[in-house]
C-alpha positions as CSV (number, residue, x, y, z in Angstrom):
1,X,290.4,-20.4,374.3
2,X,287.5,-19.7,376.5
3,X,284.4,-21.9,376.1
4,X,282.0,-19.0,375.5
5,X,284.1,-17.7,372.7
6,X,284.2,-21.2,371.1
7,X,280.4,-21.5,371.6
8,X,279.8,-18.1,369.8
9,X,282.0,-19.2,366.9
10,X,280.2,-22.5,366.8
11,X,276.8,-20.8,366.6
12,X,278.0,-18.7,363.7
13,X,279.5,-21.7,362.0
14,X,276.2,-23.6,362.3
15,X,274.4,-20.6,360.9
16,X,276.8,-20.7,358.0
17,X,276.1,-24.4,357.5
18,X,272.4,-23.7,357.3
19,X,272.9,-20.9,354.8
20,X,275.2,-23.1,352.7
21,X,272.4,-25.8,352.7
22,X,270.0,-23.2,351.5
23,X,272.3,-22.1,348.7
24,X,272.9,-25.7,347.7
25,X,269.2,-26.5,347.6
26,X,268.4,-23.4,345.5
27,X,271.3,-24.3,343.2
28,X,269.9,-27.8,342.7
29,X,266.5,-26.4,342.0
30,X,268.2,-24.1,339.5
31,X,269.8,-27.1,337.8
32,X,266.4,-28.7,337.5
33,X,264.8,-25.6,336.1
34,X,267.6,-25.3,333.5
35,X,267.0,-28.9,332.5
36,X,263.4,-28.1,332.0
37,X,264.4,-24.9,330.1
38,X,262.3,-22.9,332.5
39,X,263.9,-19.5,332.3
40,X,261.4,-17.8,334.6
41,X,262.2,-20.2,337.4
42,X,265.9,-19.9,336.8
43,X,265.7,-16.1,337.1
44,X,263.6,-16.4,340.3
45,X,266.0,-18.9,341.8
46,X,269.0,-16.7,341.0
47,X,267.3,-13.8,342.8
48,X,266.4,-16.1,345.7
49,X,270.0,-17.3,346.1
50,X,271.2,-13.7,346.7
51,X,269.7,-13.5,350.2
52,X,271.5,-16.5,351.7
53,X,274.7,-15.5,349.9
54,X,274.5,-12.0,351.5
55,X,273.8,-13.5,354.9
56,X,276.9,-15.7,354.4
57,X,278.9,-12.6,354.0
58,X,277.4,-11.2,357.2
59,X,278.3,-14.4,359.1
60,X,281.9,-14.3,357.8
61,X,282.2,-10.6,358.9
62,X,280.8,-11.5,362.4
63,X,283.4,-14.3,362.8
64,X,286.2,-11.9,361.6
65,X,285.0,-9.3,364.1
66,X,284.9,-11.9,366.9
67,X,288.5,-12.9,366.1
68,X,289.5,-9.2,366.0
69,X,288.2,-8.7,369.5
70,X,290.4,-11.4,371.0
71,X,293.9,-11.4,372.3
72,X,296.4,-12.1,369.5
73,X,297.0,-15.7,370.6
74,X,293.3,-16.5,370.8
75,X,292.6,-14.7,367.6
76,X,295.2,-16.8,365.8
77,X,293.8,-20.0,367.2
78,X,290.3,-19.1,366.2
79,X,291.4,-18.2,362.8
80,X,293.3,-21.5,362.4
81,X,290.2,-23.5,363.6
82,X,287.9,-21.6,361.2
83,X,290.3,-22.4,358.4
84,X,290.2,-26.1,359.0
85,X,293.0,-26.7,361.6
86,X,292.7,-29.8,363.8
87,X,291.4,-29.3,367.3
88,X,294.1,-29.2,370.0
89,X,291.6,-29.2,373.0
90,X,288.4,-31.3,373.4
91,X,286.4,-28.0,373.6
92,X,287.5,-27.2,370.0
93,X,286.1,-30.5,368.6
94,X,282.6,-29.3,367.8
95,X,283.8,-26.2,366.0
96,X,286.3,-28.1,364.0
97,X,283.7,-30.7,363.0
98,X,281.3,-27.9,361.9
99,X,284.0,-26.1,359.9
100,X,284.8,-29.4,358.1
101,X,281.1,-29.9,357.3
102,X,280.8,-26.4,356.0
103,X,283.9,-26.8,353.9
104,X,282.4,-29.9,352.2
105,X,279.1,-28.1,351.6
106,X,280.9,-25.1,350.1
107,X,282.8,-27.5,347.8
108,X,279.5,-29.0,346.6
109,X,278.1,-25.5,346.0
110,X,281.1,-24.5,344.0
111,X,281.2,-27.7,342.0
112,X,277.5,-27.2,341.1
113,X,278.1,-23.5,340.3
114,X,280.9,-24.5,337.8
115,X,278.3,-26.6,336.0
116,X,275.5,-24.1,336.2
117,X,277.4,-21.0,335.3
118,X,278.0,-21.7,331.6
119,X,274.3,-22.7,331.2
120,X,273.0,-19.6,332.9
121,X,275.4,-17.2,331.1
122,X,275.1,-19.0,327.8
123,X,278.9,-19.5,327.3
124,X,280.0,-16.3,329.0
125,X,281.1,-18.2,332.1
126,X,283.2,-16.7,334.8
127,X,285.0,-20.0,335.2
């Protein structure tokens, strides 16, 4: 795959990582507010989380559009890399590392969400 296409995907993946960090931070703040029984702060933090979550969707769409504009073989390779495949070329290493970091961050967000959801919904959890 061409270097510039990998670079564009890497930029989007780094943006995704920053957004996941923001969601994780807000989720941790929400956990602290729940521990303090600060309902106002919880509601504010829930609203604040919506923005980075919406931006994550935009980044995901941008990556999908990028893959859609490639030749089938390159699109498949990019898709595989974005889904955690091992790099086959040295140029793919940075993207593969960032995808792995994002995957770990997402896992942490989801784990925290599983704990927070029942507390926020008062037993009407989606999990």
